Steps between C-alpha positions, in 0.01 A plus 500: 500500500686170453683642197622800699630263767706302248652815352592624848677172576694520168610855570616405848702208356665726239586760762651228716703370204637845418582573864712185502730646230562805713629289788645216288653626168463279190806277471460363148547823307793615282786697649541841345873456435461149344169513321652449153683181606188368670290576191740288295411199715135515389451309170258759363758781531818309410693664217696181438440152634794323665667225295474258793193519722565425868173418683641645822594836348211525251214286633234683297692455175568134577128450559410658167760290321360180648156599372625585149713189458268260677568147373137413546405722208482358147811477279350757261446754780853452633652526152305821434621645830861431403435649156369823656795509738741454208327780309549734796870413516525548122352849525760580766768367258598238754530237228672234711216489749251509214662187352474329839131586536411383149695179559310434822177551310605244238590252773133490598429324168153639470266366233437841342709511177442874449637577846806281436560678169496835680739371767747370239476815289540734796795302633656522153463879514674513840779270376540719193562811709749305709692417181415128517391486136522122458290439812250757378486334158441161659205641696331660200544181299327309781224763507446460126463125538205572727368785288668534155335834416587679825624832361701612805696175495576548130616859555729404786632200309590721204684740733692210655608372158613851411717526813644153433589612145268241348384754245330256261298348785408847627362591156306172489342559842408855401332375183294253703394772741414745221263241355306531827527879531648679199515831690694384804764775530759296691491224240526743210801677656667177608459344157652801325800497735548122480475500120761775472738320734443172315599659170808656661600164648459324165709769329776464762498121454539539123787746548671266746473208258641704212785622718574146616497370143729782386749431780488130423581565135786731598639239738483230236685725253761574765546132578549421131763776477690352797480150352623624163819628669558168680510681833486270800306639794561354845235551764561468873333158506715368215819673609619195689458269203682594180334223298149608594590858407614390154195286441272785616560699182210321332256623765608855566299725729549868580415473870864479593580809294274739692718752681423583861674839489281803579520621138332186364768437237472178301614348172340667196488477121502810278321551168806373310495172690807573713523422869582724792597359838515639854865485607652548845870592543651427840822655635570314827830682552322835525167382636317649199283382216351623174169387359388528138133431451528450120844388376468453122637172364701692234684702771838397640571476870850636437354820352294550809798447731710743296233766545517449872882522493604737220859508638545132414388496134627206298533267793267222600658379824605825672185681601522765768238569765161527325371849464835661591640569156843395624531797741189682619227292664150558376191328365548296183383659175209363297617248242478637146715297259321441171193300586585528866323370812246740636385595852830466680441504875760504775387299803 
């Protein structure tokens, strides 16, 4: 009988509670037109956590954060929490935030070397994807000091060396990793690529050295040819001092002979040991000029001027307007007198 009395009281209380909702509607429920926005405020249903947590706007989330990052917990627990947070950011490809989380974990300076190795290695991976290859390499080197045989650190270090074009170091790191796991696919592929690029780089260096040596020999031969003709070259620096220009014949350099014209013309020496010079003719009266990129030393300037002014043959001091032929204006013809200058260009 007592049991029936208790049940009757419970039923009466429930009926009273339900009748209250009929007269006083529940005020804490979601609104039909804003239920999605209100769901987003509940940590369990958030699709993306806010970057900055305001306790007034998100009190539940702020409470959870204070529990997770409680300073009263051990350094190892806090470092692990930051590691997990960084891993979540890494999966979302938010590498900047991942770096921040791993860094916060390292700041805890926990006594677990394995956890610190993971933090350094994971931060190196995030830095790698951000393009910070030197920072990533520094992290994996630190990780290897703590654990020399950590394979992930070796793999990421080899990739960093490859991106930094340190091909020999990349091959070396791959070899060290393959001693630990000879079937590691990333190391095998990275080593093959680094070795190929290393050989290509060495070949290019050899070619560059041979080319430099060849050009040096050609320049020395050219300098000897100029000296043999007792030609005095005056550079801009020595132009103000005649004596220094004369004394400079013993130490002749070709830097001052490099032409700055768009055709790249410069002094040259043919197979017979004869010189050709770039020559510029100026006609101030007519505002014109002629440029010969290779004027042979056996050619005569008079012959060139006569070709420009065929109406004045036999004269050396009466030259008509260049390119006009005495009467009809027009572009000057290409010089072709015996061993004539080539590549005549009217500027």
